LUMLO-894245 format. One record per residue (C-alpha): residue number from 1; x, y, z. Coordinates in steps of 0.02 Angstrom, whole numbers, plus 50000, padded with zeros to 5 digits. Layout:
REM residues N
     k      c1      c2      c3
   NUM       X       Y       Z
...
REM end
This chain:
REM residues 394
     k      c1      c2      c3
     1   48194   49909   50602
     2   48221   50095   50636
     3   48052   50100   50721
     4   48128   49985   50850
     5   48263   50109   50893
     6   48249   50240   51023
     7   48359   50373   51110
     8   48440   50310   51267
     9   48404   50415   51422
    10   48509   50324   51549
    11   48462   50333   51733
    12   48500   50419   51891
    13   48508   50605   51946
    14   48575   50727   51817
    15   48663   50834   51946
    16   48812   50736   52005
    17   48966   50641   51945
    18   48885   50476   51985
    19   48756   50509   51854
    20   48890   50558   51729
    21   48977   50393   51758
    22   48814   50302   51735
    23   48772   50397   51573
    24   48938   50330   51501
    25   48867   50152   51515
    26   48715   50190   51405
    27   48731   50204   51211
    28   48657   50356   51126
    29   48529   50249   51035
    30   48470   50073   51069
    31   48332   49953   51026
    32   48165   49971   51120
    33   48148   49855   51270
    34   48326   49878   51332
    35   48363   50000   51472
    36   48492   49918   51584
    37   48669   49992   51589
    38   48811   49909   51488
    39   48959   49827   51578
    40   49137   49899   51575
    41   49274   49767   51564
    42   49451   49741   51510
    43   49468   49629   51356
    44   49586   49513   51451
    45   49446   49480   51576
    46   49324   49412   51449
    47   49438   49328   51322
    48   49589   49218   51306
    49   49725   49272   51182
    50   49879   49206   51096
    51   49993   49255   50956
    52   50096   49146   50841
    53   50269   49139   50761
    54   50364   49113   50601
    55   50452   48948   50550
    56   50638   48972   50511
    57   50647   49048   50337
    58   50791   48952   50275
    59   50714   48782   50302
    60   50619   48729   50143
    61   50534   48587   50236
    62   50436   48714   50337
    63   50358   48800   50188
    64   50246   48762   50035
    65   50136   48646   50136
    66   49945   48645   50155
    67   49921   48765   50301
    68   49880   48946   50254
    69   49999   49063   50347
    70   49906   49220   50402
    71   50007   49373   50421
    72   49942   49543   50488
    73   49906   49614   50318
    74   49799   49463   50273
    75   49675   49459   50418
    76   49534   49529   50305
    77   49572   49402   50165
    78   49508   49231   50126
    79   49677   49177   50055
    80   49861   49193   50099
    81   50018   49218   50002
    82   50119   49089   50103
    83   50083   48912   50160
    84   50175   48814   50294
    85   50192   48629   50321
    86   50148   48522   50474
    87   50335   48517   50514
    88   50340   48710   50503
    89   50196   48720   50624
    90   50267   48594   50750
    91   50444   48669   50747
    92   50396   48850   50773
    93   50286   48960   50877
    94   50154   48974   50741
    95   49980   48939   50807
    96   49820   48876   50724
    97   49663   48978   50711
    98   49494   48925   50645
    99   49368   49009   50535
   100   49267   49126   50644
   101   49407   49169   50765
   102   49441   49352   50804
   103   49607   49411   50734
   104   49695   49573   50784
   105   49847   49648   50695
   106   49987   49701   50811
   107   50125   49760   50699
   108   50163   49877   50553
   109   50045   49972   50440
   110   49899   49866   50489
   111   49918   49893   50678
   112   49744   49895   50759
   113   49653   49815   50614
   114   49530   49681   50671
   115   49423   49549   50580
   116   49345   49380   50597
   117   49457   49250   50518
   118   49384   49188   50351
   119   49492   49028   50345
   120   49577   48899   50451
   121   49760   48932   50459
   122   49914   48977   50564
   123   49961   49149   50627
   124   50127   49227   50651
   125   50188   49342   50795
   126   50110   49497   50716
   127   49931   49430   50740
   128   49842   49403   50905
   129   49697   49279   50913
   130   49559   49336   51033
   131   49441   49201   51093
   132   49296   49277   51195
   133   49232   49168   51337
   134   49048   49214   51317
   135   49029   49365   51206
   136   49001   49357   51018
   137   49171   49385   50935
   138   49091   49489   50799
   139   49026   49613   50929
   140   49200   49623   51004
   141   49273   49654   50832
   142   49149   49798   50805
   143   49197   49879   50973
   144   49386   49860   50935
   145   49360   49932   50762
   146   49267   50082   50839
   147   49413   50112   50959
   148   49550   50088   50833
   149   49607   50272   50816
   150   49600   50300   51004
   151   49707   50143   51034
   152   49838   50192   50906
   153   49842   50369   50967
   154   49869   50312   51145
   155   49997   50171   51120
   156   50081   50213   50951
   157   50137   50397   50964
   158   50176   50458   50790
   159   50122   50295   50714
   160   50288   50217   50775
   161   50312   50051   50866
   162   50200   49900   50890
   163   50055   49845   50996
   164   50072   49696   51110
   165   49961   49562   51187
   166   49971   49649   51352
   167   49913   49813   51280
   168   49768   49734   51188
   169   49712   49636   51344
   170   49713   49800   51442
   171   49591   49884   51320
   172   49431   49934   51409
   173   49270   49891   51322
   174   49089   49929   51369
   175   48983   49783   51323
   176   48793   49751   51310
   177   48695   49612   51388
   178   48684   49444   51292
   179   48504   49487   51240
   180   48547   49660   51178
   181   48701   49590   51087
   182   48583   49466   51000
   183   48481   49614   50935
   184   48638   49714   50875
   185   48720   49567   50786
   186   48599   49540   50641
   187   48589   49725   50599
   188   48778   49743   50573
   189   48794   49571   50486
   190   48667   49632   50359
   191   48772   49785   50325
   192   48930   49680   50312
   193   48845   49557   50195
   194   48784   49702   50085
   195   48964   49775   50081
   196   49034   49604   50029
   197   48902   49591   49892
   198   48941   49766   49830
   199   49129   49734   49835
   200   49110   49573   49734
   201   49003   49667   49606
   202   49131   49806   49598
   203   49272   49686   49562
   204   49169   49601   49425
   205   49133   49769   49342
   206   49315   49817   49354
   207   49364   49654   49268
   208   49239   49689   49129
   209   49311   49866   49109
   210   49486   49803   49101
   211   49436   49671   48969
   212   49345   49801   48866
   213   49499   49914   48866
   214   49617   49772   48828
   215   49515   49714   48678
   216   49482   49889   48614
   217   49658   49961   48624
   218   49766   49803   48609
   219   49665   49694   48492
   220   49575   49822   48380
   221   49400   49759   48425
   222   49309   49910   48352
   223   49402   49943   48193
   224   49473   49851   48044
   225   49647   49805   48104
   226   49800   49913   48072
   227   49739   49989   47910
   228   49622   50113   48001
   229   49759   50165   48124
   230   49884   50307   48105
   231   50038   50317   48211
   232   50087   50478   48292
   233   50208   50547   48420
   234   50116   50618   48572
   235   50192   50789   48531
   236   50106   50785   48360
   237   49929   50774   48427
   238   49940   50866   48596
   239   50020   51013   48684
   240   50086   50964   48856
   241   50126   51085   48995
   242   50139   51102   49185
   243   50027   51237   49255
   244   50072   51359   49390
   245   50080   51285   49564
   246   50005   51369   49715
   247   50060   51343   49895
   248   49960   51268   50037
   249   49949   51435   50121
   250   49863   51507   49970
   251   49725   51378   49976
   252   49560   51389   50074
   253   49418   51277   50130
   254   49303   51340   49991
   255   49310   51397   49811
   256   49367   51299   49658
   257   49444   51127   49684
   258   49637   51116   49672
   259   49703   50956   49585
   260   49882   50906   49635
   261   49989   50758   49575
   262   49851   50624   49585
   263   49702   50699   49671
   264   49618   50850   49749
   265   49721   50937   49883
   266   49614   51089   49928
   267   49520   51238   49862
   268   49566   51410   49784
   269   49470   51566   49742
   270   49508   51550   49556
   271   49532   51417   49424
   272   49664   51395   49283
   273   49562   51269   49180
   274   49386   51310   49136
   275   49354   51143   49044
   276   49390   50963   49080
   277   49570   50909   49063
   278   49677   50753   49047
   279   49823   50752   49166
   280   49977   50639   49194
   281   50053   50640   49365
   282   50232   50710   49339
   283   50306   50695   49516
   284   50307   50587   49667
   285   50247   50411   49708
   286   50103   50415   49586
   287   50209   50471   49438
   288   50131   50405   49275
   289   49955   50399   49339
   290   49828   50470   49211
   291   49674   50567   49272
   292   49522   50647   49193
   293   49496   50810   49290
   294   49325   50900   49272
   295   49332   51089   49257
   296   49328   51222   49315
   297   49477   51178   49419
   298   49651   51238   49471
   299   49778   51105   49416
   300   49954   51121   49495
   301   50121   51098   49418
   302   50136   50923   49492
   303   50031   50867   49348
   304   50061   50876   49159
   305   49912   50934   49064
   306   49882   50849   48899
   307   49791   50976   48784
   308   49736   50876   48631
   309   49695   50921   48453
   310   49504   50906   48459
   311   49499   50883   48267
   312   49591   50720   48283
   313   49549   50658   48458
   314   49397   50632   48566
   315   49453   50681   48742
   316   49373   50538   48835
   317   49434   50411   48712
   318   49610   50472   48732
   319   49596   50473   48918
   320   49552   50292   48919
   321   49685   50256   48791
   322   49823   50333   48897
   323   49767   50234   49050
   324   49817   50076   48955
   325   49996   50135   48921
   326   50132   50096   49047
   327   50195   50267   49073
   328   50290   50216   49229
   329   50425   50137   49117
   330   50473   50314   49061
   331   50503   50379   49237
   332   50669   50459   49275
   333   50746   50510   49437
   334   50787   50400   49590
   335   50725   50463   49759
   336   50612   50587   49674
   337   50530   50504   49525
   338   50470   50615   49386
   339   50407   50617   49203
   340   50470   50755   49090
   341   50380   50840   48943
   342   50526   50790   48829
   343   50510   50606   48868
   344   50317   50608   48852
   345   50325   50700   48686
   346   50416   50555   48610
   347   50291   50419   48659
   348   50204   50332   48513
   349   50015   50337   48504
   350   49899   50251   48381
   351   49741   50340   48327
   352   49585   50279   48238
   353   49455   50388   48149
   354   49369   50508   48271
   355   49192   50443   48232
   356   49253   50274   48294
   357   49336   50349   48447
   358   49172   50431   48497
   359   49082   50259   48488
   360   49217   50176   48590
   361   49217   50321   48720
   362   49030   50299   48743
   363   49045   50114   48780
   364   49184   50142   48906
   365   49097   50286   48990
   366   48945   50175   49023
   367   49055   50044   49106
   368   49156   50174   49202
   369   48996   50248   49271
   370   48938   50078   49330
   371   49097   50068   49431
   372   49077   50244   49501
   373   48898   50207   49549
   374   48947   50048   49645
   375   49090   50144   49732
   376   48962   50274   49783
   377   48847   50141   49855
   378   48992   50063   49949
   379   49041   50234   50025
   380   48863   50262   50080
   381   48847   50090   50158
   382   49012   50114   50255
   383   48952   50287   50315
   384   48789   50208   50378
   385   48884   50069   50467
   386   49000   50198   50546
   387   48853   50305   50602
   388   48767   50158   50681
   389   48928   50099   50760
   390   48955   50270   50842
   391   48777   50279   50907
   392   48730   50103   50949
   393   48892   50064   51040
   394   48987   50152   51175
REM end
């Protein structure tokens, strides 16, 4: 298929503003056989639109019916949390959409998100249905997705406020001919189908991973019941501490990675942990999250480092074990959640012989690596789609 792609040269004289305007109507790369300019239109000129509404919340007759109620955070999903009744539909501004219709999120955190509806259902006022008159709705969704950041930057300064039907209808798109559209459609559908397949496989492997950990740590799958287990306090088998924190101004764009509360936040010229480490997020929204951080690395004081007794504990085994504990129930503080060393020291942990720990860790690492490999494939597929989107569309 790549042999059928070629750089677009546009047309006209290269020395005037007319040529510059014409060049904007040609994608950077296109399939061979197409050389005509694309057409600039407003979305409202080539599509009809409508949004929905919400049945009165206090009326039980309007809810728990058979009609999926699609809200803005559910436009990518094939299921909904709420269902409304025929009475709810008739006695409100809710509107029906069908599978294959184009849905656009107007409000909240999902503003600017766009997708093809995967189900028949009703939409509320935060969702705009877009019905193209002649263009493929999937191609329109790709163009709107490509322009999302620009749309939000223009109309939602600072991320505040909502989009409206009038704003969306005024969005300018540059569209290919029907023939060129027909060549672009299958390429991107193949990528979307591949992403869906990879995502389903990822969910399956995650379920297997969860089941393995549940059986191993909660049901003693790999050892002879309670007789092989010894109970300890966390303080008896580890030394916990919060490392020195460095400021954002001390960091740079290169050097050793810096690990913050629950992820990497920059680079630093030095490291404070040469070897791999287990950390527990000690502050902020992710408090209680357990991470395995490869060394060498600088770990900040927003994480609690769990330095284990290697004679008793296999590091990877203990990392997986800690991820199964609900550490969030030990959180203190209100507006600023935190986990203290004193509280963590008192947590009960159950240990099995280290030779069994190693066997368990090897099994879990294999499954964990499967998940990481699939995530890597998904990231690469998304990057490829984004690259093609930026070059094959205007």
